Steps between C-alpha positions, in 0.01 A plus 500: 500500500380772264613854578351841430748553219365191321143632534614837364646331192189289452269802515714682245496196272122472502442875460244541221406130498148372542371536854523126564879535506468629855433140601874442469552729799294282735673371811754634747783746432769590752696809595740550786221639720176336398307252288260614230249234394239507226268235639242546227547686172190641336433384146371831370542867598124519554485187719534488879844644589797276576570374854838622620685427823798664672688303767717697743708301750525623860853628453374727220177642643644515853166545676548447875367170625302665779265626230398145410552313827134388532235406248295823541816708462608301195162552333503871583857549376421328171188715466705815558772387261248425223347847534844663495605303192174588325568871552856464373376324185236769445775763513712316243543581130206465263519274196283566199367230273207266451261365760643516850859552389726589788221503757601358840219386727560411867220359715563735790163483676259744658405582859564147632838344575480154343745224417550522122689315232628839376766495770621216719801433722653155512605340827859596410401864454508520120250753366280416200327779309241381248310716256383532140676675215374582154801405286558785252372463145449711191197350339570131554877537471748474784654822630810323627706802604208652690445163668866491603480848651187402693595153618873542559522858622166658602368205702828428687518873576144493635590199718764712675210695656419201721855439621615618842692792357190663346194348667338716767584268788316705762179485299555127442544450877176687567322282242637181657429612858140588417435161335666313786293688757183423304582127513593524868170671584311231310652239731374696802140529382397143568667491842318821592165370371481758219386484140685816401679811622468856364749752629378843599577753228458256212342641184244250374309671212647479151519786251246333270354166403786449253785642706688339786637837615380630838227763490636845573333667793343176623406466867778299669393181673457516874424201722209502743648508850331172592677311220835671521801269531874548490718246320877474490698510176858408424600829338240768580442455872148471641211575264151591620170460323185293476517128557181343363423194713425155369133404507210666322556865408249731333604819321210736444414864441334727249569493130834650389639514854781249441367150577623338179822704509579351840421147380715547187792614715463191717493269198810673359688460829602143420792650301760757607469833320764741379598798716268793441203287396306593812410139576850376582395452863178316423582139585258211448524132585629335180223240524222758463295475181239723337195312367205616292210376291569402138193435289574233239823363647583132493480304827630143519408244767479743791322387815286810554380411847414678724383769257296309243296180516633374170320164515171686554533713186244426229607195301791408729340258744747231607798660321693598811624825651769584244398728217645535152367769273636699207264791565489579871268762641622786718413316821643167386823658379548690826433189709752310285760777533472495880534123525778480239695766694455297819624190319813691392579614855352851525504647850268792424249604234436850370157574351327811372120512502509675162664199329332221696172324426256636757315172541820327611576778749162511675126426486292746694191411704254589226666278241526221755125523554416515131744245355469178695683265263842659497813298420744778592621543857661846506844594625359698792388174661843335466752782521558440871553127450733581214721680750450289813510155338702551183728782616403729210428865582273722291527870419184623330413841359127567530292808441144370517508164677460581869434138596877447518511717812357196682805282422790747479785507750631832371308776322681788329310809391652718226418871510681719246786248483534498879468164673291463814467179700130470592463135600319566830268753340424254220415226750270737687320590178468131414334439837271800471397434140481122453464397138264213568691259280562146620837330447472240227538138595798314361415342165677173577629315807857526367794653686513878456737608226673169421831550318431255218781340301439583133762344274543636144577261217763573235244540220378818674813682383497395134512834319528366145276656239332195356598144581838528326537876496772717643484589869387854571538659842545875474415782739297779345556781745437451869152348496500237224703203391437340162493131586466259209180585319353681800573786737592484868337799670709644785275802551399400852858445618537858618822440693681430175626850424754461220482357148819308570312306767245392238786385276642301792161338560498384138848353529415332831191336354730309265706376795193399697378299203818292510452413867123458515418132550145496632629402847673815623271764658493835326645693795796263524552499124511878476729535802739239361528673165566839661756356745687279255474706185506861620651517847771242434592583139374852434240643266725497194548125533123468486494659157775698326308828498609828658143595601388259772410590860430305817150373580357342816355153553162669547519681166633207300249261653219745426610510135494120479151498650378723218624278218202390293697187414554406867429137586507386861541163665299511822673362810 
């Protein structure tokens, strides 16, 4: 067992040596209170910083067990601890030198409370803090004494900020209680027949398109009386707000009155938010997914019925209902996204008219009269069956497509960010002003919305550059993953909100590739990897990186579906 004193001597010995001498410090070092581990040592001061880990046993950090007595509380506590540790590191001493010398980076997150590899609690209560450190260098020479001051004194001192004696336990309890209530409300939604819940007083608008902060002076959310519900929480008593029912819901209103803002709040409600965010009491069924059109995306072996008569497309006679294309149109990509989400277990879809191919949403009477040979059967003609037969609700923002008033269960009208429920008025208008369109006939005598079994093969996940090249899977921000010689575009996966989630998707694709056998359906494959690799062992066991965050089956499955290398065995 190597102690801190041995690491101190080593760092003094290598002071002034070439930077590669830091490799000798790799591994675990022990003090009376904690373990310091250099899990990866950078090879150059200008390379990606080193991965460092601090392990604090329960008897050292002393955090009360009631703070981590359930999974939501555990996730929230770790989130709070990571943010606290990040602030303590930012307040620590500065180290000069080359590259990122002395810089400590903690993946502390944004508005969402997510499970992260930056901080995890073991079943025994040991606390792991994981982060990156730029090991000090002058030029490309080791600054051993500065490294000793940073690793052996500054970082252990910063870790004291997350122990019971210094951590703000009341704030941590509030964090944990809020996350636990969010999870508890999510369990109530389905039993109450709701897609989502928005508490009165919530602040939905954001400060800007690049800021997650709430907009100052924004109109607080207020529920229409007809949709008002009261739900019970574990820690905050009864909460009252709008419960949006399952079924077909239309959100409409004039431009700039808050339609998309409301939809974005609903899509964000799958995750708990930090206190003060304004959306902490917006709670959405975790199986709700936002879908949109994606010109040029790859679609692999998707049965596009009932939306598209694939076997009637020019040049496809006799080739079956499943479509594979590397350059999908807006309508084809949206149809695929809807059916892929259904395959992965979605319970509700969110769509915005602005980002959806119009010809998949609706065909009006004039176009029906003019275009007789149409292979697309629009969503408007199947959205009720999608709910009644497949159990998938739809929430659709529309500004110019009044035909949806004929099929909507609930219609919300936004006026200056105020929500009005106008379902009866909308139905009266639909009766008074018929559109004249005729519902399209089903394109095939197949069951509505079959949940097909699509089974990926292992070759789909081969990310080598060239036949014998090195594997390359690397997230480039939130919306792209470099995958082999190509790029996996995550731009349409709007419910991924953190770059660390994109990194986790990349790591999970490797794991899926090891299990894919051409016989296991995609939904089962993705769920197995998340259950066995992430839930059972933790994110850090997935890949030894301090910047990974939890993703859902729906998000991971959607990423797999967008692989241009995806190969499917049809079952």
